Residue, then its C-alpha position, 0 to 999 in steps of 0.5 A: x500500499x502507498x504511504x499518504x503524507x498528512x498535513x502539519x496540523x495535529x490531527x491526533x485523536x483525543x483519549x475518547x477516540x473522537x476527532x480533534x476540536x476545530x478552532x472556530x474563530x480561525x475557521x470564521x476568520x478564513x471563511x471571512x477572508x475567502x469572501x472578501x477575496x471572492x468579492x473583490x475578485x468579481x467586482x475586479x472582473x466586472x469592471x474589466x469587462x465594463x472597460x472592455x465594453x467601452x474601449x474595445x467596441 
């Protein structure tokens, strides 16, 4: 069987065998950053297309 490389995040189970708890605050910050990046990317693309409509047609 092939070996699988795991992330460097500590993913060991706790004493009860449950999966580790996630850091919700870090998850929330990451999600909000993703939404901001998505919003600005879409806005930039719309502006680029609008500029192409005006100056190239």
